[in-house]
C-alpha positions in Angstrom: 0.1 0.2 0.1 3.0 2.4 0.6 4.1 2.1 -2.6 0.3 2.7 -4.0 0.3 6.1 -1.9 3.5 7.7 -3.6 3.0 6.4 -7.0 -0.7 7.4 -7.2 1.1 11.3 -5.7 3.6 11.3 -8.1 0.9 10.2 -10.8 -2.1 13.0 -9.6 1.1 15.7 -10.0 2.4 14.9 -12.9 -1.3 15.1 -14.4 -3.0 17.6 -12.7 -2.5 21.2 -12.0 -4.5 20.9 -8.8 -3.9 18.1 -6.2 -5.6 17.7 -2.7 -4.7 15.0 -0.3 -6.8 13.5 2.2 -5.8 10.6 4.8 -7.4 8.8 7.8 -5.3 6.7 9.4 -2.3 6.8 12.2 0.4 8.4 12.5 3.5 10.3 14.1 7.4 8.9 13.4 10.2 7.3 14.4 13.8 7.1 14.4 14.0 3.4 12.9 13.2 4.3 9.3 15.6 2.4 7.7 16.6 5.2 4.7 17.4 7.5 7.9 18.4 5.4 10.8 19.0 7.5 14.1 17.4 10.8 12.8 13.3 11.3 13.4 10.9 12.0 10.9 7.1 12.0 10.9 5.1 9.7 8.5 1.9 8.1 8.6 1.2 4.7 8.0 0.1 2.3 5.7 -2.8 -0.7 5.4 -0.5 -3.1 7.3 1.0 -0.6 9.7 4.2 0.1 11.5 3.2 -2.5 14.3 2.0 -5.7 13.4 0.4 -7.7 15.7 -1.0 -7.1 19.5 -0.2 -3.8 20.0 1.2 -2.9 23.0 4.5 -3.4 21.9 3.6 -5.2 18.6 6.3 -6.3 15.8 8.2 -3.0 14.6 8.0 -2.9 11.0 8.5 0.6 10.5 9.8 0.7 6.8 6.0 0.3 6.2 4.8 3.8 7.1 5.2 6.9 4.6 7.5 9.5 5.9 7.9 13.3 5.3 11.1 12.2 2.8 9.6 9.5 0.7 7.2 12.6 0.1 8.9 15.6 -0.3 10.5 14.7 -3.5 7.0 14.4 -5.3 5.7 17.6 -4.7 8.3 19.7 -5.7 6.1 21.0 -8.4 3.7 22.5 -5.5 0.5 21.5 -7.1 -0.9 20.3 -4.0 -2.8 23.2 -2.4 -4.9 21.2 0.2 -3.5 18.5 2.4 -6.3 16.9 5.0 -3.6 14.6 6.6 -6.2 13.3 10.2 -3.4 11.5 12.1 -1.6 12.0 15.1 1.4 14.7 14.8 0.9 15.4 11.4 0.4 19.1 12.2 3.6 18.9 14.4 6.3 21.7 14.0 9.0 20.0 16.0 10.9 16.9 17.3 8.6 15.3 20.0 12.4 13.4 21.4 13.9 17.1 21.4 11.6 20.1 21.4 13.7 21.5 18.2 12.4 23.3 15.3 11.7 20.2 13.1 10.7 21.8 9.6 12.5 21.7 5.9 15.9 19.8 4.7 18.1 18.7 6.6 20.6 15.8 5.3 19.0 16.1 1.6 16.2 14.7 3.4 12.8 16.7 4.2 11.2 16.6 7.9 7.8 17.8 8.8 4.5 16.7 7.2 3.6 20.1 6.8 7.3 20.6 4.7 6.5 17.6 2.6 3.6 18.2 1.1 3.8 22.2 0.3 7.7 22.8 0.6 6.9 25.9 2.4 7.8 25.9 6.3 5.5 26.9 8.7 5.4 30.4 11.1 4.2 33.1 12.3 3.7 36.3 9.6 5.8 39.2 10.2 9.5 40.6 9.2 11.1 37.9 7.6 8.0 36.3 6.5 8.2 35.2 2.4 5.1 33.9 1.6 6.9 31.4 -1.1 9.2 29.9 1.1 7.0 30.2 3.9 3.1 29.3 4.9 0.8 30.9 8.0 0.8 29.4 11.4 -3.1 29.9 11.6 -4.7 29.8 8.6 -7.8 29.9 9.4 -7.5 33.6 11.7 -4.4 34.9 10.0 -4.5 33.6 6.3 -1.5 34.2 4.2 -1.7 35.1 0.5 -0.3 31.5 -0.6 -2.4 29.0 -2.8 -1.9 26.2 0.1 -4.0 24.9 2.7 -2.5 22.1 5.4 -5.3 20.3 8.2 -3.4 18.5 10.2 -3.3 17.3 14.4 -0.9 19.2 16.6 -1.0 16.2 18.8 -3.4 13.3 19.1 -6.2 12.8 16.3 -9.8 11.5 16.7 -10.4 8.2 15.0 -13.7 8.8 12.7 -16.1 7.2 15.0 -15.1 9.0 18.7 -17.2 11.7 19.9 -16.1 15.0 20.5 -16.6 16.2 23.0 -15.4 12.7 24.0 -18.1 10.4 24.7 -21.0 13.4 24.7 -20.5 14.8 21.5 -21.3 14.3 17.6 -19.1 11.3 16.2 -15.8 13.4 14.4 -16.9 11.4 10.7 -20.5 13.7 11.3 -18.2 17.1 11.4 -15.4 15.8 8.4 -18.8 14.5 6.2 -20.5 18.5 6.8 -16.8 19.5 6.5 -16.8 18.6 3.0 -20.5 18.8 1.8 -20.2 22.8 2.3 -16.7 23.0 0.6 -17.9 20.9 -2.4 -21.4 21.3 -2.8 -21.8 24.9 -1.8 -18.2 25.5 -2.8 -17.5 27.3 0.0 -13.6 28.4 0.6 -11.7 26.3 3.6 -12.7 28.6 6.4 -16.3 28.9 5.6 -16.5 25.3 5.3 -15.0 24.8 9.1 -17.1 27.1 10.1 -20.8 25.8 9.0 -19.5 22.2 9.9 -18.7 23.5 13.2 -21.7 25.5 13.6 -24.2 22.6 12.5 -22.7 20.2 15.1 -21.5 22.5 17.8 -23.9 25.8 17.9 -19.9 27.6 17.5 -17.9 28.8 14.5 -14.9 26.7 14.4 -12.5 29.2 16.7 -14.5 28.3 19.2 -15.2 24.8 18.6 -13.7 21.4 20.7 -11.4 20.9 17.4 -9.6 24.0 17.7 -9.4 24.8 21.6 -9.5 21.0 22.2 -10.5 18.1 22.8 -10.0 14.3 24.6 -8.8 11.7 22.1 -9.3 7.8 22.6 -7.9 4.7 21.1 -9.0 1.3 21.9 -6.4 -1.1 21.9 -6.1 -5.1 22.7 -3.5 -7.1 23.9 -3.7 -10.8 25.6 -3.0 -9.4 29.1 -5.9 -6.7 29.3 -7.9 -7.5 26.4 -9.5 -4.1 24.9 -8.6 -0.8 26.8 -8.9 2.7 26.1 -5.7 5.1 25.7 -6.7 8.6 25.9 -4.8 11.8 25.0 -6.2 15.4 26.0 -5.6 19.0 24.8 -5.7 17.6 21.1 -6.2 20.5 18.4 -7.0 20.8 14.6 -4.3 23.1 12.8 -4.8 25.3 10.2 -1.6 26.5 8.0 -1.4 28.3 4.8 -4.5 30.3 3.7 -7.6 28.8 4.8 -9.7 31.1 2.4 -8.6 29.1 -1.0 -11.6 26.6 -2.9 -11.5 23.1 -3.2 -13.8 23.2 -5.5 -13.9 26.5 -7.9 
């Protein structure tokens, strides 16, 4: 599946002027990728996954991940106008092991999924900001003038079937479907679709919704000792980078 993901990405960016990439899976990263041992790289998983068998711990199969350094060489045309990577740490900008800024090219390899898809690093607008090389760290409240928008999770991501707020709200997939419905059927810009979807389900605009203010994620795991159990993550948040005023449909 990893090879299919990368070959499809290459084909789309070669044959179309505007491309959207949408991924729902697991993510994070590792220092165990065989092409960059000891160097942390972010990724999302293929259909097999990087942990095979009961989790935890599972048998580590790091090479099954689709890594930032795999993606970046296929996106140099900058034709990807919209990216929605709904996985853990997909919008993270720092090395989770050291806390250092983790964007751009190092040793000839890309680091960070936002950079890998857009070829631009994320930062606040102001002195030194160049829209050719940088994208706004808040594409919702302070969109830049570029043609790209990247959406992902700063830390934990929601599974499609979990409720937001936890155990009391609507299933995350309902918000996802509503967001794309407004963006595509009504041809709304991303930010307007974010607002409409949030208002429909939580009665507030996106900035006041739990996706932006923070929510609890919950993941279910199985092992032979404990059976099914839940793992929680708090303060999780969906980030919008770049220009949230772009349209997915002209």
